[in-house]
Residue, then its C-alpha position, 0 to 999 in steps of 0.5 A: x500500500x505504501x508503495x502504491x501511495x509513493x508511486x502516485x506521489x511520484x507521478x504527481x510530482x512528475x507532472x508538476x516538474x514537467x511544467x518547469x523542465x523537460x522530462x528528457x533532462x539529465x537531472x529530471x529525477x533529482x528535480x522530481x524528488x525535490x518537488x516531492x519534498x516540497x509537496x510533502x512539506x506543504x501537506x505537513x504545513x496544511x495539516x499543522x495549520x488545520x487545528x489553528x484554523x478551526x480553533x474556537x477563540x474564547x473571548x471573555 
């Protein structure tokens, strides 16, 4: 299951990286992994901010 999730993440990163650099480039895999890292950081930040967004402020 983790393998299929990682394949989907790499496929998505490949599509995103293809917008900025040609897939025929020598370092495309390196750039693709960089895009994966940025995507995972963005997802982690969104998950971290969700409690702050829905937190109820107690105004007294």
